[in-house]
N, C-alpha and C positions, 0 to 999 in steps of 0.2 A: 556471420557477424551477429553478435548478441546485442539487442537493443534493450538497455536498462532504462526504464521509464518511470518517472515519479511525477505526481500531480503538482506538488507545491515545494518550494525550495527549503522551507524550514523542516520538512520531513527528511530531506537528504542533506541537511546542513553539514554533518560530519563525514558523510560519504564523499563529499567533494575533496576533503583533505586526504582521504585514504585511497581513493580510486587510482589504480595504476596497473591496468591489465590491457594486454593487446586483444584485438578482435572484439572489443567492446565499444559501443557508442552509447553515450549517456545523455539523457535529455530530462530537464525539468520543464514541464509544460506550462505551469502557472495557471492552470484551469482545473476545476473540479467537475465531477459528474460526467455527463455525456458530452460536455463541452471540450473534453480532452480528445475526442475522436478525430476531428478534422486534422489536428496537429499530428497525431500518430499516423494517419494515412499519408501525410506528406513525408514523414520519416521513412515509411515503408517504400514509398514510390521512388525515393532518392537514394536508397541504400540497399545492399544485398542482405536483407535481414533474414536470419535463419531461425531465430526464436525471440520471443518477447519475455523479458523479466520485468514484471510490474511490481514495484516496491512502494512502500509508504506506510501510513498509519491506519489502524482500525480501532474502533471503539469496542470495548468489551460489553457484552450484553447478558452474560451470566457469570457465575463465580469461578469458572474453569481457569481463567487467566487473570493475571495481575498486570499492572502498568510495567512496561519494559519487556514483557515476554514477546518473543518473536515467533510467528506462526507461518507455516506453509498451508495455504488454502487447498484442502484436498479436493474440493469441488471445482476449483478454478486452476488446477495444474494438470497439464497434459500427462497421460498415463506413463509415457516413456520417461519423463522427468520425475514423476512422482516416485517411481521405483528407485531412482538415484537417492532421493531424500529418505527413503525407508532404511537405507543402510545405517548402521549404528554410528554414534559419535557426533551427531549433529547437535548444535546448540540452539534448537528450535523445537517446537511442538507442531502437531497437525491440528487444524481447526476447520470447522464448517463455517463458511463466510456468507453473509447476506449483503447484497448491495441495495442501498436505500437512496431515495431522492433528496433527502435533507438530513442534516445532522441530527442524530438522536440525542437530545439534550437532557432529558429527565430520567430518573430511575424507573419511573412508571413506563415511560416509552421504551426503554431498553428491555424491561421485563416483558412487555407486550411483544416486542420484536422476537425475543427468544421463544416465547410460546408459539407465535405464529409461524416462524420459519425453522425452528429447531437449531438455528445457528448459534455459535458461541461469540461471534464478533461481527461487526458490520463496517462497511465503507461506502463510498459514493461512486466509485469508478469501475470496479473489477468486472462486474457482469457486462457492462457496456464494452469494455476492451476485449473481453472473452469472445463476444459475438463478432467483433471486428477481426480478431485473430482467426476465428473459424472461417470467416469469409475469404481471408487471404491464405487459408490452409497453413497457418503458422502455429506451431506449438507455443505454449505459454506456461510460465511459472509465476505464481503469485506469492509474494512474501510480504508480510505485514507485521509491524510492531504495535503492540497495544499501548495507546497513548492516553486512554480515558477509561477509568475504572467503571465497572458495571453498577456499583453502588453509590455513585456520586452524581449529583446534578451539575451540569455545566453552569458556571457563574454568569455567563452572558448568553442571552437568547440567540438561537442559531441564525436568525435573520439579521442580527447585528454582527455576529462573529464572522459570517461569510456573506459578502455582498451578493444579493440575489441577481444582480445584473451582470457583474463581472465574474462571479464565482470565486473571487479572491478574498483573503482576509481583509476586513474593512478597518484599516488602522484608525482613521479619524472617528468612525462610528464607535469603535471599541473604546477609544480614549474618552469620548464624550459620555459614554455609558458609565465608565468607571468614575468620571468626574461627578456625575449626578447620582451614582449609587455606590458611594465609598465603602459601604459595608461588605461588598463582594470582592474588594481588592485582595484580601488574604486568599480567598479561594481562587481568584484569577492568578495570583502568583504561584499557587500550588499547581494550577493547570499548566502554566508555562514550564514549571520545573518538571512536571510529568512528561510534557512533550519533548523537552530537552533530553531527558533520560531515555525515552523511546527512540529518539533520533540517534543517540549514541549506540544503543543496543542494535538498532537496525543496521547502522554502518558497520559495526563490528562483525555481525553475523553474515551480512552480504559479502563483505570483503574477505573474511577468513574462511568461510564455509560454503556459501551458496555459489559464488562465482567459480571457485576451484572445482566443485562437483560438476558444474555445467561444462567447464573447460575440459575436464577429464573425459566426459562423454564425447565431446568433439574430437579430442586428440586420439581417442581409441576408435573413432568412426563407428561407435556402437549405435548411434541413433541416426546416422546419415542415410538419407534416401537418395534416389536418383537426382542428379543435378546438384548434389551437395546441399540440398535444402531439407531441413528437418520438417517432418510431416506428423500430423496426428495419426 
């Protein structure tokens, strides 16, 4: 069984309409950062999970990628699956991904992250989920769509955009900020449009390319280990 896991529902908005595969279970956790982990542990404990496919958004932190590009994280994808994605024809690129504890909102912060980590994009979940997958000896694939360009500041501060207690998008706080800072509304609209474009691209690539490649590996038994469980 392939567990397809996404942190927030708007990241997988269009995937819900397209998803139609057997041997796949699909979860939107509605938590960000390490708050996602307890929910994934429950999924693992209740299902015969053979690999984790972690999907969602990433922010670009250098000029290598633009909004809507879909990337496979080379440093957070198990080697046996990484080889599958190296085969030609994929509608994605490979990237080095960094996991951070809070949203990287400014151009200066993104540039600093790139200099410090050497990564091309960042998110808030992957490194945490990777450690959990290692603990359960489950291979993992990380696929992310770039939702935020490296050369733009976010129009809303990260502590308002994502509620610090719930780790969810803070609807009322966002609305109040826009009400009191109307000059940022055009940039906010552009940010929402970028997120929608990234979500569409993510759904398209996962549905048409990523899942078929993983299914092919299962059907050929190329990656199966003893007990029918994929291992690193």
